[in-house]
Every structure is written in C-alpha cells, then in structure tokens.
N, C-alpha and C positions, 0 to 999 in steps of 0.2 A: 802196803800195799803196792800196788806197782803203776812205775808211772806213765803217763800215752805220750809218746813223742810223734808229731807229722816231720814230713817232709817235702820239699818241694827245691826243685833245683832248675838254673841254666840250663836248658837241652844242649848240649855239649859234650861231647865224650869224656873229659875231661875230668867236669862237674858230675856227670854221670857214673863214672868208674868210683870216684869218689865217696857218691853217695853208696853207693857196692860196700866198701867197707867201711862205711859205717854201721848199715844196716846189717851186715853180718858179725859187728863186734858185739853190738846191741840185742843181736833181737833176742837173746834170754834174760834180758835183765831188762826191757823197757817193751810196753804195747805199742807196735808200730804202727804209725798208717802213713799211707806214699801217695801221694798225687796221681791221676790215672795216667798222667802224659809218662810221668817219670816209672810208675810201676809195671808199666808196659813195656818199657826198654828192658824192667828188671825182671822180665816176667813171673810179675806177681801180682795179686789183688790190687787195685786201686780204689783210691779214697779223695771226695772233691776236697777243698779246703773249707765248704762250706758243711759239711758231711762233720771234717773234722771239729768245727768249730761246736756242731753240735751234740757228738759226744766229749767233749769239755776234752780235749787235748790239755797235758800242760804246757809243754810249751813244744815251739817246730822251727826246725831248722831249716833253715835257709840257704844252699851251696852256688853262691854268684857274687853278681854285685847288687849296690842301693837296687838296680830295677828288680831285681827277685823278689826283696821284700815289699817293695811298695806295691807289685801286682797282686803281691797274697794280702798287703794288708786291704784291699780294695777292694776283695771279697769277701770280707767281712764285716757285721755287722759292728762286734764287736770285738775286737780284734783279740786273739790268741798272742799272749807273748811270742817273740820269734828271736831266734839267736845267730846272728848272719856269719856266716862261715866265707870269706876271702877267695874270692878267686880270680885272682890277677888284676881288679880294680882300686881304682885310689877311695873306691866312696866310703862315707863318712857312717853310715847306717851297717856295718860290715865290721866286726868288732875281734875276729878269730881267724887267726891264722891257721891252716892246714895241720901243720906241722904240732898246734896244740890242739887240735880237735877232741881225740879221743878222751887225754885225758883231763879237760878241762869237762867233758860231760858227764864224765862218769864221776866228777865231782857236783854236778849240777842234778844229778839222780840221787844225791841224799838232799839236797837242799838248793835253793836260785834264788835271788833277789830280783825283782822286775820294778824297770824303769817307766815311769807313764809319761806321753811325752802327747803335751795337746795336739788338736789338728783343726782345721778351718771348717767348719761349713761352708757350702760353698751355695747362694738359692738363686737359680734364675726365671725371675716372674716368680708361678708358682711351682717351676718345677727343684728338687732337691738334687745336684751334682754328685757325684762320692767325695767324702770329706779328704782332704788334701793335708798328708801328712808333712810336706817339706813345702810344697808349693803354691802357688793358683799363676798362672799364667795368662796373662791377655797382651797377645800380637798383632799385628797389622795383617789380616788379609790377603790384603796386595803388594807383592814385594816393591821396597825400594819407595813405601807410603807413610808416612806418620801419619798418627792418629791423636785426635785430640779428648782429652780424658777431664771428670771433673769426679771428684776424690772427695765424699762427707768422710767425717766421723764422727759419729754420734749426731749425727744431724748438720753438724757446723762444716761448713766448706773449709777443709782443709787445702785443696791448689790446684789449679786446671793445667796440664800437662800438656804438652806438646810433644811426643815423641816414637820412638817405632811399637814401643810398649810398653807393659808392666809390669814387675815382679809383685808377689804379697805373701811373705812366705813364715814360717812359723820360724819358733828360734833352731828347729833341727835343721831346717829347711835353710838356714842363713850361711852354713857351711856348702851348699847344692850352687844352683843356678843364680841364686841372688847373689852370694860372695862372685862368682863369676862376673856380674854384669856390676861392680865396685859396690855393694852392699857390706855392712859392718858383720863380720862376725860377730855373733849371739851366743852366748852361755846357755843350754840349752833348759839349765832352773830358773832362767831370767823367762818367767810370763811377759812376754812383749810376741808383735805382730810386725816382722819389716816392711816397709814399702821403700822399691828400688826402679827407678825409671831407668827405661834403656834407651839410652843412645839421645837423650832429651835436648828438645831445642834451645830452653833456655838455659846459659851457666848456673844459672841461679837454682836450676832445680835437683836437690841434692836427695838422698834417700831420708825415709822416716824414719822413725822410732815408737813404736804405740803402745800401748796396755793391749795384753792380751784378750781382755775382756770387751775391746770394742767393736763396735756396730760401722761396717765399712761398705760406705754404699759407693759403688762405680756407674758410672753413664757414658756415652760417649755423646757427643757436642755434633759431629758433623754428620747428617740423614746419609749421604751415599757413602759413607764410608764401614763397612762393618767388621768385625775382629772376629779371632777364634780364642777361645777361652779356653786352654791346657790347665789339667788337673794332674799335681805330678808327673808329669810328661806321660802318662796314661790314658789317660780319658779328655774328649776335644767336645764342644760344644761352638756353636755361632751366637756372637752379638751384636744388634744393632743399638742405634739411637733409640731406638723406640723401649728398648728391654733395662731391665733394673735387674742391676745384679748388688744380692748384700751379703756380704761375708763376716763369719764372726763365728766367734769360739763352740769345736763341737761340743755333744752331748758326749763320746766315746773316744775316751784317747787310742793313739798308738799304745801298745808296749814292746817293752826289748828286754829279754833276759842280760841280768846282769854279768860279764862273761870273766870280762877285764880291770884288773886291780886299778889300773892307768887311770887319770879322769881326763874330762874333755881336754886341759890345755898341754897334758902327753901327746894324748891322740891326735891335735892340731900341729904338732907341733911336728910329727913322725910322718901326718900325711901330705904336709904340705911343704915338708926337705925339701 
C-alpha cells in the first residue's frame, strides 16, 4: 500500500527549496499532496489541507515553524498527524532538523507512531471558535488598560483577576506563550490545563494548573472594557462583559508524528539552552 504524504510550508525561499528537495526525493515512494500556494511555487498541482483530510493522507510534513503547524491544524476538523521540520525557529512543535529529514521520513514510510495531544474547545456564547492546540489568550483591547476577569472552574469561583490578560493553555502549549508569561512547564503526557495571568495587579495572583476535563468559564466584570480572544495566535474575536466564554476539552486531539527518540525533557533542555 502506497503511503500518502501532504506538504505545507512557510512561503519563504529556503523553506520552498527544501520542500522541493523532499518532493523530488519521495515522488516515486509515496503519493504526494501539496498545498495550493506551495504547489504554485513548485509548478505542480495543488491540494488544500481540507482535501488532504478527505483524501485520508497518512501524515502531513510541515516545513517552517510552530505557526505553520498551528495554521494547518486549524484547517482540519479531525487533524491528520503532522511532522514538523524546523527551519530556524525555537518552536516546540517542530521535532525534526532538515539534515535528518530524508532518513527519518524514509523510516516513517515503513511505520510510524502518533502522539495525540488534547486541544481546547472554545465556545463564545453560541459560537464555536477553532479549537486551541497551544492556548487561548485574552488580552486587553485597549493598550495599557487592565481587565478584570472572573474565572469559574466547574461552576465554582476560582479567582478574580485584574491583569493585562490571561492565558489558558494545554500541556502542549505550556512551553509557548504561557511559559513566556511565567507559567510552569508541563509534560505533555500530563492531562492538564494551565491558566496564567499576564502582569496581574495582585502579587498573590499566580498561575494555576487544573485537570484536563475542567469546564472553565471566563467573564469580564467591567462593562466598558472589551477584550480580544486569540486562539493559537491564529484566530481572533472580541469579548465584552455581556458575553460568556466556556473553555473545555475538544473532542478531536491534535496529532503529531513521533520522529525523535529523545523525550520531552531532552527537547526542553535543547530548545531552552
């Protein structure tokens, strides 16, 4: 049975050239699907990520950084496993260095394992925003203005925050924006949700780690102050004191191809050295 591989990439010369190298190498070993913009640059037929999902592509190779992976996941309802090839970023979602790519992919054509990562379901009133692989961020819509949040977990008041914003992250996203804001590093095998206040007014306002199955309700308390809801840095909406936002575990997880024998702790050490 011929394996099906999809390709997505940053639209930069270095990334596109590297995709071309991979496509030329594997065109006779696998059935290849290339996203339309990238395909145009390579002079070939394009296939959207949504079509890759419907065509049951076995895995997608993402050449770039974490942003490329997150944008790709956001386009799928039931995400296809992704293999991230790092093109000069410090991203935690990109496992593979270009020098190791061809040999690793050749091994993956024989067999590969998939790492499932929980995502966050984001419901704003009656509207579903895209699920978050890394985090949901609420930040002030007015620079230099604080927001007051009321946070309920499973119906119980957890805390009132006065802060520039809050980050609600998955274990996977604990090493992204949440870590930069002072949150803990969480092993992705831990079923947890991390809440990190951004520049809180009270010194006693600290990051929280909650069970992964928690239902988290976020309310704004000051009527005249709106906030922006940003999902994985990719999608944005506005929330006011009239709105109700519920965050819970998403039905469909994100999926990543296991390409490295090094574990999470080795990755943290190498990325943050």
